[in-house]
Residue, then its C-alpha position, 0 to 999 in steps of 0.5 A: m319837668n326834667l325827663i329823668f325825674r319824670a321817668l323816676i316818677f313813672l317807674f315808682i307809680v306803675p308798679a305801685v298801682y299794679f300791686f295795689v290793684y292786684w292785691v287789694p280788690f282781687s284778694l277779695i274775689q275768688f279766681s282760679p289759680d291760673s286766671w289771668i284776669p287780675s293781672i290784665v286788669s291791674l296792668i291796664c290800671a297801672l299803665g293808665v295811671g302811669g300815662y296820666v302821670w307822665k302826661k301831667s308831669g310835662p311842661a303844661a300847666g293845669g287846674l286845681l283837680q289836676y294838681v291834686i290828682f297828680g300829687a296824690f298819685v305820685t306821693g301815694g305811689v312812693g309811699f306804697c313802694a316804701g311800705f310794700f317793698g321796704p319791709l320785704i328788703f329789710t325784714p324778709e322774715a316778717n310775713q305781714g311786712p307788705l301790709l304796711g304799704l297796702l293799708i297804711t303808707g299807700p293810702l296815707g301817701f295818697l291823702v297827703g299828696g292830694v293835700g300837697g297838690f292843693v297847697y302847691w296849686t294855691v301857692k302857685r296861683k298866688k305867685s302868678g296872681a301877684g306877678q300879674k298885678g305887678i305887670e299890670g300896675g307897672 
């Protein structure tokens, strides 16, 4: 995959995972205002997912699970960023704008990306299977 495309995916995924992990689970747990635990845990999760996506977007082929997870992370990250930062940019006076990314576009993008990864793996497998049959038969 092109290096610029990989870098753009990485730059979408890392902030999306950071903000999602920071706001969704840690909004339910009470910490002191000067606590650094939510930031550190969110950063570790974001860098872990970013590293996974960077590694899997390379030239090596993978199995079904890798395509499903990769598609889910990428599409979920883009959907989350669009739903979280879009309302902040276009309607800054709306106080519940980022909830669109947290509750709708992020999770929905994650599910759609997983299904898309499965479909892509199926099509790719059928194409490589048809190519192999043509090579063996000819």
